[in-house]
PDB file of N, CA, C and O in Angstrom:
ATOM      1  N   MET A   1       0.565  -0.941  -0.205  1.00  0.00           N
ATOM      2  CA  MET A   1      -0.038   0.053  -0.142  1.00  0.00           C
ATOM      3  C   MET A   1       0.713   1.101   0.235  1.00  0.00           C
ATOM      4  O   MET A   1       1.316   1.395   1.268  1.00  0.00           O
ATOM      5  N   PRO A   2       0.535   1.661  -0.930  1.00  0.00           N
ATOM      6  CA  PRO A   2       1.532   3.223  -1.086  1.00  0.00           C
ATOM      7  C   PRO A   2       1.399   3.972  -0.241  1.00  0.00           C
ATOM      8  O   PRO A   2       0.233   3.808   0.119  1.00  0.00           O
ATOM      9  N   GLY A   3       1.976   4.974   0.543  1.00  0.00           N
ATOM     10  CA  GLY A   3       1.697   5.884   1.308  1.00  0.00           C
ATOM     11  C   GLY A   3       2.777   7.241   1.850  1.00  0.00           C
ATOM     12  O   GLY A   3       3.622   7.929   1.276  1.00  0.00           O
ATOM     13  N   LYS A   4       2.348   7.195   2.949  1.00  0.00           N
ATOM     14  CA  LYS A   4       4.020   8.070   3.664  1.00  0.00           C
ATOM     15  C   LYS A   4       4.526   7.055   4.767  1.00  0.00           C
ATOM     16  O   LYS A   4       3.746   6.189   5.164  1.00  0.00           O
ATOM     17  N   CYS A   5       5.643   7.126   5.206  1.00  0.00           N
ATOM     18  CA  CYS A   5       6.079   6.292   6.210  1.00  0.00           C
ATOM     19  C   CYS A   5       5.913   7.041   7.272  1.00  0.00           C
ATOM     20  O   CYS A   5       6.006   8.268   7.309  1.00  0.00           O
ATOM     21  N   ASP A   6       5.572   6.047   8.477  1.00  0.00           N
ATOM     22  CA  ASP A   6       5.338   6.899   9.610  1.00  0.00           C
ATOM     23  C   ASP A   6       6.931   7.291  10.245  1.00  0.00           C
ATOM     24  O   ASP A   6       6.914   8.421  10.732  1.00  0.00           O
ATOM     25  N   ILE A   7       7.718   6.897  10.304  1.00  0.00           N
ATOM     26  CA  ILE A   7       8.583   6.657  10.784  1.00  0.00           C
ATOM     27  C   ILE A   7       9.790   7.533  10.274  1.00  0.00           C
ATOM     28  O   ILE A   7      10.754   7.830  10.979  1.00  0.00           O
ATOM     29  N   CYS A   8       9.614   7.907   8.963  1.00  0.00           N
ATOM     30  CA  CYS A   8      11.270   8.934   8.506  1.00  0.00           C
ATOM     31  C   CYS A   8       9.860   9.656   7.621  1.00  0.00           C
ATOM     32  O   CYS A   8      10.380  10.657   7.128  1.00  0.00           O
ATOM     33  N   GLY A   9       8.861   9.658   7.325  1.00  0.00           N
ATOM     34  CA  GLY A   9       8.326  11.050   6.332  1.00  0.00           C
ATOM     35  C   GLY A   9       7.637  10.897   5.030  1.00  0.00           C
ATOM     36  O   GLY A   9       6.718  11.533   4.514  1.00  0.00           O
ATOM     37  N   LYS A  10       8.577   9.519   4.505  1.00  0.00           N
ATOM     38  CA  LYS A  10       8.885   9.833   3.518  1.00  0.00           C
ATOM     39  C   LYS A  10       7.222   9.352   2.279  1.00  0.00           C
ATOM     40  O   LYS A  10       6.303   8.588   2.571  1.00  0.00           O
ATOM     41  N   THR A  11       7.367   9.964   1.270  1.00  0.00           N
ATOM     42  CA  THR A  11       6.038  10.761   0.742  1.00  0.00           C
ATOM     43  C   THR A  11       7.123  10.209  -0.664  1.00  0.00           C
ATOM     44  O   THR A  11       8.318   9.977  -0.842  1.00  0.00           O
ATOM     45  N   PRO A  12       5.472  10.183  -1.682  1.00  0.00           N
ATOM     46  CA  PRO A  12       5.743   9.583  -2.747  1.00  0.00           C
ATOM     47  C   PRO A  12       6.350  10.970  -3.493  1.00  0.00           C
ATOM     48  O   PRO A  12       5.941  12.034  -3.028  1.00  0.00           O
ATOM     49  N   GLN A  13       7.467  11.037  -4.817  1.00  0.00           N
ATOM     50  CA  GLN A  13       8.003  11.577  -5.332  1.00  0.00           C
ATOM     51  C   GLN A  13       7.041  11.812  -6.689  1.00  0.00           C
ATOM     52  O   GLN A  13       5.964  11.218  -6.753  1.00  0.00           O
ATOM     53  N   PHE A  14       7.486  12.726  -7.794  1.00  0.00           N
ATOM     54  CA  PHE A  14       6.384  13.194  -8.893  1.00  0.00           C
ATOM     55  C   PHE A  14       8.347  13.603  -9.739  1.00  0.00           C
ATOM     56  O   PHE A  14       9.462  13.924  -9.328  1.00  0.00           O
ATOM     57  N   GLY A  15       7.505  13.229 -11.361  1.00  0.00           N
ATOM     58  CA  GLY A  15       8.398  13.594 -12.321  1.00  0.00           C
ATOM     59  C   GLY A  15       8.053  13.318 -13.387  1.00  0.00           C
ATOM     60  O   GLY A  15       6.915  13.753 -13.563  1.00  0.00           O
ATOM     61  N   HIS A  16       8.326  12.950 -13.999  1.00  0.00           N
ATOM     62  CA  HIS A  16       8.253  12.673 -15.309  1.00  0.00           C
ATOM     63  C   HIS A  16       8.314  11.805 -16.151  1.00  0.00           C
ATOM     64  O   HIS A  16       9.181  12.252 -16.901  1.00  0.00           O
ATOM     65  N   ASN A  17       7.901  10.575 -16.684  1.00  0.00           N
ATOM     66  CA  ASN A  17       8.451   9.831 -18.296  1.00  0.00           C
ATOM     67  C   ASN A  17       9.246  10.746 -18.890  1.00  0.00           C
ATOM     68  O   ASN A  17       9.185  11.975 -18.858  1.00  0.00           O
ATOM     69  N   VAL A  18      10.009  10.008 -19.444  1.00  0.00           N
ATOM     70  CA  VAL A  18      10.553  10.945 -20.886  1.00  0.00           C
ATOM     71  C   VAL A  18      10.977   9.920 -22.190  1.00  0.00           C
ATOM     72  O   VAL A  18      11.987   9.217 -22.146  1.00  0.00           O
ATOM     73  N   SER A  19      10.280   9.943 -23.060  1.00  0.00           N
ATOM     74  CA  SER A  19      10.201   9.110 -24.251  1.00  0.00           C
ATOM     75  C   SER A  19      10.918   8.712 -25.028  1.00  0.00           C
ATOM     76  O   SER A  19      12.003   8.671 -24.447  1.00  0.00           O
ATOM     77  N   HIS A  20      11.036   8.393 -25.954  1.00  0.00           N
ATOM     78  CA  HIS A  20      12.184   8.577 -26.859  1.00  0.00           C
ATOM     79  C   HIS A  20      11.817   9.607 -27.753  1.00  0.00           C
ATOM     80  O   HIS A  20      12.594   9.353 -28.674  1.00  0.00           O
ATOM     81  N   SER A  21      11.302  10.396 -28.049  1.00  0.00           N
ATOM     82  CA  SER A  21      10.853  11.657 -29.037  1.00  0.00           C
ATOM     83  C   SER A  21      10.533  12.880 -27.437  1.00  0.00           C
ATOM     84  O   SER A  21       9.626  13.706 -27.332  1.00  0.00           O
ATOM     85  N   LYS A  22      11.488  12.603 -26.551  1.00  0.00           N
ATOM     86  CA  LYS A  22      11.689  13.336 -25.641  1.00  0.00           C
ATOM     87  C   LYS A  22      10.336  13.760 -24.902  1.00  0.00           C
ATOM     88  O   LYS A  22      10.643  14.619 -24.075  1.00  0.00           O
ATOM     89  N   ARG A  23       9.015  13.515 -24.868  1.00  0.00           N
ATOM     90  CA  ARG A  23       7.476  13.740 -24.929  1.00  0.00           C
ATOM     91  C   ARG A  23       7.724  13.474 -23.434  1.00  0.00           C
ATOM     92  O   ARG A  23       8.669  12.704 -23.261  1.00  0.00           O
ATOM     93  N   ARG A  24       7.253  13.816 -22.540  1.00  0.00           N
ATOM     94  CA  ARG A  24       7.256  14.283 -21.256  1.00  0.00           C
ATOM     95  C   ARG A  24       6.251  13.398 -20.745  1.00  0.00           C
ATOM     96  O   ARG A  24       5.798  12.999 -21.817  1.00  0.00           O
ATOM     97  N   THR A  25       5.517  12.752 -19.775  1.00  0.00           N
ATOM     98  CA  THR A  25       3.863  12.700 -18.986  1.00  0.00           C
ATOM     99  C   THR A  25       4.512  12.415 -17.564  1.00  0.00           C
ATOM    100  O   THR A  25       5.532  11.845 -17.176  1.00  0.00           O
ATOM    101  N   ASN A  26       3.758  12.885 -17.142  1.00  0.00           N
ATOM    102  CA  ASN A  26       3.461  12.511 -15.163  1.00  0.00           C
ATOM    103  C   ASN A  26       4.262  11.403 -14.663  1.00  0.00           C
ATOM    104  O   ASN A  26       4.916  10.713 -15.445  1.00  0.00           O
ATOM    105  N   ARG A  27       4.252  11.187 -13.393  1.00  0.00           N
ATOM    106  CA  ARG A  27       4.575  10.154 -13.105  1.00  0.00           C
ATOM    107  C   ARG A  27       4.696   9.896 -11.503  1.00  0.00           C
ATOM    108  O   ARG A  27       4.229  10.799 -10.808  1.00  0.00           O
ATOM    109  N   ARG A  28       5.257   8.788 -10.835  1.00  0.00           N
ATOM    110  CA  ARG A  28       5.294   8.929  -9.792  1.00  0.00           C
ATOM    111  C   ARG A  28       5.828   7.632  -9.008  1.00  0.00           C
ATOM    112  O   ARG A  28       5.588   6.484  -9.383  1.00  0.00           O
ATOM    113  N   TRP A  29       6.362   7.867  -8.203  1.00  0.00           N
ATOM    114  CA  TRP A  29       7.608   6.748  -7.618  1.00  0.00           C
ATOM    115  C   TRP A  29       6.955   7.083  -6.150  1.00  0.00           C
ATOM    116  O   TRP A  29       6.707   8.125  -5.544  1.00  0.00           O
ATOM    117  N   GLN A  30       6.726   5.020  -5.749  1.00  0.00           N
ATOM    118  CA  GLN A  30       5.618   5.583  -4.824  1.00  0.00           C
ATOM    119  C   GLN A  30       6.808   4.871  -3.581  1.00  0.00           C
ATOM    120  O   GLN A  30       7.410   3.911  -4.061  1.00  0.00           O
ATOM    121  N   PRO A  31       7.183   5.179  -2.205  1.00  0.00           N
ATOM    122  CA  PRO A  31       7.799   4.539  -1.230  1.00  0.00           C
ATOM    123  C   PRO A  31       7.937   3.502  -0.969  1.00  0.00           C
ATOM    124  O   PRO A  31       6.943   3.205  -1.632  1.00  0.00           O
ATOM    125  N   ASN A  32       8.333   2.348  -0.507  1.00  0.00           N
ATOM    126  CA  ASN A  32       8.562   1.013  -0.557  1.00  0.00           C
ATOM    127  C   ASN A  32       7.558   0.624   0.928  1.00  0.00           C
ATOM    128  O   ASN A  32       8.072   0.028   1.874  1.00  0.00           O
ATOM    129  N   THR A  33       6.374   0.977   0.938  1.00  0.00           N
ATOM    130  CA  THR A  33       5.806   0.829   2.546  1.00  0.00           C
ATOM    131  C   THR A  33       5.135  -0.386   2.979  1.00  0.00           C
ATOM    132  O   THR A  33       4.509  -1.144   2.239  1.00  0.00           O
ATOM    133  N   GLN A  34       5.274  -0.489   3.966  1.00  0.00           N
ATOM    134  CA  GLN A  34       4.474  -1.532   4.453  1.00  0.00           C
ATOM    135  C   GLN A  34       4.639  -1.804   5.507  1.00  0.00           C
ATOM    136  O   GLN A  34       5.626  -1.653   6.228  1.00  0.00           O
ATOM    137  N   LYS A  35       2.670  -2.683   5.876  1.00  0.00           N
ATOM    138  CA  LYS A  35       2.287  -2.054   7.191  1.00  0.00           C
ATOM    139  C   LYS A  35       3.508  -3.312   8.090  1.00  0.00           C
ATOM    140  O   LYS A  35       4.341  -3.992   7.491  1.00  0.00           O
ATOM    141  N   ARG A  36       3.304  -3.319   9.419  1.00  0.00           N
ATOM    142  CA  ARG A  36       4.598  -3.979  10.087  1.00  0.00           C
ATOM    143  C   ARG A  36       3.556  -3.010  11.643  1.00  0.00           C
ATOM    144  O   ARG A  36       2.991  -1.948  11.902  1.00  0.00           O
ATOM    145  N   THR A  37       4.021  -4.802  12.434  1.00  0.00           N
ATOM    146  CA  THR A  37       2.975  -4.529  13.903  1.00  0.00           C
ATOM    147  C   THR A  37       4.648  -4.510  15.060  1.00  0.00           C
ATOM    148  O   THR A  37       5.189  -5.483  15.586  1.00  0.00           O
ATOM    149  N   LEU A  38       4.972  -3.364  15.107  1.00  0.00           N
ATOM    150  CA  LEU A  38       6.146  -2.893  16.287  1.00  0.00           C
ATOM    151  C   LEU A  38       6.223  -2.989  17.258  1.00  0.00           C
ATOM    152  O   LEU A  38       5.179  -2.462  17.644  1.00  0.00           O
ATOM    153  N   TRP A  39       7.068  -3.513  18.647  1.00  0.00           N
ATOM    154  CA  TRP A  39       7.026  -2.632  19.916  1.00  0.00           C
ATOM    155  C   TRP A  39       7.689  -1.342  19.930  1.00  0.00           C
ATOM    156  O   TRP A  39       8.755  -1.091  19.369  1.00  0.00           O
ATOM    157  N   ILE A  40       6.936  -0.494  20.653  1.00  0.00           N
ATOM    158  CA  ILE A  40       6.896   0.698  20.386  1.00  0.00           C
ATOM    159  C   ILE A  40       7.064   1.486  21.734  1.00  0.00           C
ATOM    160  O   ILE A  40       5.997   1.950  22.136  1.00  0.00           O
ATOM    161  N   GLU A  41       8.089   1.731  22.480  1.00  0.00           N
ATOM    162  CA  GLU A  41       7.347   1.735  23.751  1.00  0.00           C
ATOM    163  C   GLU A  41       7.040   0.871  24.901  1.00  0.00           C
ATOM    164  O   GLU A  41       7.020   1.360  26.031  1.00  0.00           O
ATOM    165  N   GLY A  42       6.795  -0.388  24.700  1.00  0.00           N
ATOM    166  CA  GLY A  42       6.495  -1.407  24.908  1.00  0.00           C
ATOM    167  C   GLY A  42       4.821  -1.829  24.766  1.00  0.00           C
ATOM    168  O   GLY A  42       3.969  -2.518  25.327  1.00  0.00           O
ATOM    169  N   LYS A  43       4.934  -1.229  24.013  1.00  0.00           N
ATOM    170  CA  LYS A  43       3.358  -1.246  23.276  1.00  0.00           C
ATOM    171  C   LYS A  43       3.594  -1.715  21.859  1.00  0.00           C
ATOM    172  O   LYS A  43       4.624  -1.491  21.224  1.00  0.00           O
ATOM    173  N   ARG A  44       2.455  -2.442  21.386  1.00  0.00           N
ATOM    174  CA  ARG A  44       2.768  -2.843  20.376  1.00  0.00           C
ATOM    175  C   ARG A  44       2.012  -2.407  19.357  1.00  0.00           C
ATOM    176  O   ARG A  44       0.951  -3.028  19.291  1.00  0.00           O
ATOM    177  N   VAL A  45       2.187  -1.333  18.292  1.00  0.00           N
ATOM    178  CA  VAL A  45       1.252  -0.177  17.472  1.00  0.00           C
ATOM    179  C   VAL A  45       1.669  -0.944  15.713  1.00  0.00           C
ATOM    180  O   VAL A  45       2.772  -1.404  15.414  1.00  0.00           O
ATOM    181  N   ARG A  46       0.710  -0.898  14.991  1.00  0.00           N
ATOM    182  CA  ARG A  46       0.872  -1.131  13.931  1.00  0.00           C
ATOM    183  C   ARG A  46       1.302  -0.138  13.019  1.00  0.00           C
ATOM    184  O   ARG A  46       0.318   0.220  12.373  1.00  0.00           O
ATOM    185  N   VAL A  47       2.300   0.457  12.677  1.00  0.00           N
ATOM    186  CA  VAL A  47       2.324   1.361  11.600  1.00  0.00           C
ATOM    187  C   VAL A  47       3.531   1.161  10.186  1.00  0.00           C
ATOM    188  O   VAL A  47       4.470   0.369  10.269  1.00  0.00           O
ATOM    189  N   ASN A  48       3.283   2.016   8.966  1.00  0.00           N
ATOM    190  CA  ASN A  48       3.084   1.915   7.435  1.00  0.00           C
ATOM    191  C   ASN A  48       4.895   2.072   7.825  1.00  0.00           C
ATOM    192  O   ASN A  48       5.226   3.110   8.399  1.00  0.00           O
ATOM    193  N   ILE A  49       5.724   1.284   7.576  1.00  0.00           N
ATOM    194  CA  ILE A  49       7.114   2.129   7.372  1.00  0.00           C
ATOM    195  C   ILE A  49       7.964   1.844   6.476  1.00  0.00           C
ATOM    196  O   ILE A  49       8.666   0.879   6.776  1.00  0.00           O
ATOM    197  N   CYS A  50       8.283   2.554   4.978  1.00  0.00           N
ATOM    198  CA  CYS A  50       8.966   2.057   4.141  1.00  0.00           C
ATOM    199  C   CYS A  50      10.461   0.882   4.448  1.00  0.00           C
ATOM    200  O   CYS A  50      10.781   0.372   5.522  1.00  0.00           O
ATOM    201  N   ASN A  51      10.794   0.809   3.780  1.00  0.00           N
ATOM    202  CA  ASN A  51      11.638  -0.356   3.293  1.00  0.00           C
ATOM    203  C   ASN A  51      12.688  -0.130   4.162  1.00  0.00           C
ATOM    204  O   ASN A  51      12.911  -0.841   5.141  1.00  0.00           O
ATOM    205  N   ARG A  52      13.477   1.032   3.775  1.00  0.00           N
ATOM    206  CA  ARG A  52      14.591   1.361   4.248  1.00  0.00           C
ATOM    207  C   ARG A  52      14.195   2.103   6.153  1.00  0.00           C
ATOM    208  O   ARG A  52      14.720   3.044   6.747  1.00  0.00           O
ATOM    209  N   CYS A  53      13.748   1.718   6.322  1.00  0.00           N
ATOM    210  CA  CYS A  53      13.525   1.773   7.522  1.00  0.00           C
ATOM    211  C   CYS A  53      13.296   0.587   8.475  1.00  0.00           C
ATOM    212  O   CYS A  53      13.559   0.357   9.655  1.00  0.00           O
ATOM    213  N   LEU A  54      12.725  -0.037   7.518  1.00  0.00           N
ATOM    214  CA  LEU A  54      12.400  -1.384   8.194  1.00  0.00           C
ATOM    215  C   LEU A  54      14.496  -2.157   8.331  1.00  0.00           C
ATOM    216  O   LEU A  54      15.175  -2.705   9.200  1.00  0.00           O
ATOM    217  N   ARG A  55      14.655  -1.789   7.160  1.00  0.00           N
ATOM    218  CA  ARG A  55      16.571  -2.143   7.206  1.00  0.00           C
ATOM    219  C   ARG A  55      17.228  -1.428   8.365  1.00  0.00           C
ATOM    220  O   ARG A  55      17.828  -2.028   9.256  1.00  0.00           O
ATOM    221  N   THR A  56      17.127  -0.517   8.325  1.00  0.00           N
ATOM    222  CA  THR A  56      17.683   0.075   9.416  1.00  0.00           C
ATOM    223  C   THR A  56      17.850  -0.381  10.805  1.00  0.00           C
ATOM    224  O   THR A  56      18.831  -0.543  11.531  1.00  0.00           O
ATOM    225  N   LEU A  57      16.210  -0.581  10.987  1.00  0.00           N
ATOM    226  CA  LEU A  57      15.191  -1.057  13.106  1.00  0.00           C
ATOM    227  C   LEU A  57      16.144  -2.336  12.651  1.00  0.00           C
ATOM    228  O   LEU A  57      17.090  -2.441  13.432  1.00  0.00           O
ATOM    229  N   TYR A  58      16.161  -3.572  11.356  1.00  0.00           N
ATOM    230  CA  TYR A  58      16.258  -4.814  11.555  1.00  0.00           C
ATOM    231  C   TYR A  58      18.328  -4.530  12.298  1.00  0.00           C
ATOM    232  O   TYR A  58      18.762  -4.958  13.367  1.00  0.00           O
ATOM    233  N   LYS A  59      19.039  -3.776  11.323  1.00  0.00           N
ATOM    234  CA  LYS A  59      20.543  -3.735  11.534  1.00  0.00           C
ATOM    235  C   LYS A  59      20.690  -3.318  12.791  1.00  0.00           C
ATOM    236  O   LYS A  59      21.888  -3.361  13.073  1.00  0.00           O
ATOM    237  N   THR A  60      19.790  -2.785  14.028  1.00  0.00           N
ATOM    238  CA  THR A  60      19.928  -1.745  15.133  1.00  0.00           C
ATOM    239  C   THR A  60      19.587  -2.481  16.172  1.00  0.00           C
ATOM    240  O   THR A  60      19.548  -2.000  17.304  1.00  0.00           O
ATOM    241  N   ARG A  61      19.170  -4.306  15.793  1.00  0.00           N
ATOM    242  CA  ARG A  61      19.085  -4.952  17.159  1.00  0.00           C
ATOM    243  C   ARG A  61      20.005  -5.624  16.974  1.00  0.00           C
ATOM    244  O   ARG A  61      20.386  -6.402  17.848  1.00  0.00           O
TER     245      ARG A  61
END
């Protein structure tokens, strides 16, 4: 589910697809967000978290 990361605040970014004829059409890049249940301050909290934050979280354990 695309959206905003609850940890770092990453949101979709906008730009253009550029064809061979240099014609520009709008597009957006979605962050890779996942719904996960995490322990935050001793409570289970369901969050939308991007893949980069999830990897960093597991790395610091």
